[in-house]
C-alpha positions as CSV (number, residue, x, y, z in Angstrom):
1,M,16.0,1.8,-37.9
2,K,16.6,5.1,-36.4
3,F,13.2,5.8,-35.7
4,K,12.5,2.3,-34.3
5,L,15.5,2.6,-31.8
6,S,14.2,6.3,-30.8
7,L,10.7,5.0,-30.1
8,V,11.8,2.0,-28.0
9,V,14.0,4.2,-25.9
10,M,11.1,6.5,-25.4
11,L,8.7,3.9,-24.4
12,I,11.2,2.5,-21.8
13,T,11.9,5.9,-20.6
14,L,8.1,6.7,-20.2
15,T,7.0,3.5,-18.4
16,S,10.2,3.2,-16.2
17,T,9.4,6.8,-14.8
18,A,5.8,5.9,-14.3
19,F,6.7,3.1,-12.0
20,A,9.5,4.7,-10.2
21,Q,7.0,7.4,-8.7
22,F,5.7,4.9,-6.2
23,F,7.7,3.9,-3.0
24,L,6.8,1.5,-0.5
25,S,6.0,2.7,2.8
26,N,6.7,1.4,6.4
27,P,3.3,0.4,7.6
28,S,2.9,-0.3,11.4
29,V,0.7,-3.6,11.6
30,T,-1.1,-4.6,14.9
31,V,-2.4,-8.1,15.1
32,L,-5.2,-8.6,17.7
33,P,-7.3,-11.7,18.1
34,G,-10.2,-10.3,16.1
35,Q,-8.5,-7.8,13.8
36,V,-5.5,-6.8,11.9
37,S,-4.8,-3.2,11.4
38,A,-2.2,-1.4,9.4
39,Q,-1.4,2.4,9.9
40,V,0.5,4.4,7.3
41,Y,1.8,8.0,8.3
42,N,2.9,10.7,6.0
43,P,6.0,12.3,7.3
44,Y,6.8,14.6,4.3
45,Y,6.0,18.3,3.9
46,E,3.7,17.8,0.9
47,P,0.7,15.4,0.3
48,I,1.1,12.0,-0.7
49,I,-1.4,9.3,-2.4
50,C,-1.4,5.7,-1.0
51,N,-3.0,2.4,-1.9
52,G,-2.6,-0.9,-0.2
53,Q,-3.6,-3.8,1.5
54,V,-3.6,-5.5,4.8
55,F,-3.7,-9.3,5.3
56,G,-4.5,-11.3,8.4
57,Q,-4.0,-15.1,8.7
58,T,-6.7,-17.2,11.1
59,V,-5.9,-20.3,13.2
60,A,-8.0,-22.4,10.8
61,G,-5.6,-21.4,7.8
62,P,-7.6,-18.7,5.6
63,I,-6.2,-15.4,4.8
64,Y,-8.6,-12.6,4.9
65,N,-7.5,-9.0,3.3
66,A,-8.8,-5.5,3.0
67,F,-7.6,-2.9,0.9
68,F,-7.8,0.9,0.2
69,A,-7.0,2.7,-3.0
70,E,-5.8,6.3,-3.9
71,Q,-6.2,7.9,-0.5
72,L,-4.9,11.5,-0.4
73,M,-3.1,12.0,2.6
74,P,-2.0,15.4,3.8
75,A,1.1,16.3,5.5
76,G,1.6,14.7,9.1
77,S,-1.8,12.6,8.7
78,Y,-2.6,9.0,8.9
79,R,-4.5,6.3,7.3
80,Y,-5.7,2.9,8.5
81,A,-6.7,-0.4,7.0
82,V,-8.5,-3.0,9.1
83,V,-9.4,-6.6,8.4
84,S,-11.6,-8.4,11.1
85,T,-13.1,-11.8,12.0
86,N,-15.3,-13.5,14.4
87,A,-14.3,-14.5,18.0
88,F,-14.3,-18.3,16.9
89,N,-11.6,-17.8,14.1
90,R,-8.8,-15.7,15.7
91,F,-6.0,-14.2,13.7
92,I,-2.4,-15.5,14.6
93,G,-0.5,-13.3,12.1
94,G,-0.8,-10.3,9.8
95,W,1.1,-8.1,7.4
96,A,0.5,-5.2,5.0
97,N,1.7,-3.9,1.6
98,I,1.2,-0.2,1.1
99,Q,2.6,2.1,-1.9
100,C,2.6,5.7,-1.9
101,R,3.6,8.5,-4.3
102,F,4.0,12.3,-4.2
103,A,0.8,14.0,-5.2
104,R,2.3,16.3,-7.7
105,W,0.1,17.3,-10.4
């Protein structure tokens, strides 16, 4: 019983610390008629690794998205994600979901 309890506690500790590494960034989202772009900035003094998605909803209703995965960002750098459409199907809204973590090996 004691072994099972220690195994469960160790498993919970290891899985919760793995998810605690990531934090939500505060992306700047720009919506234009032909594109939606999201910009993320690294304000820290060490590199971070980010991944995320940008979404854009059109006048006709469909939602388009673009994503980037595991982008290393040195201190003070920017990364962009852009989704675009044609001139006949304009965007009316957009949002982004970007998670980052410190690049500590």
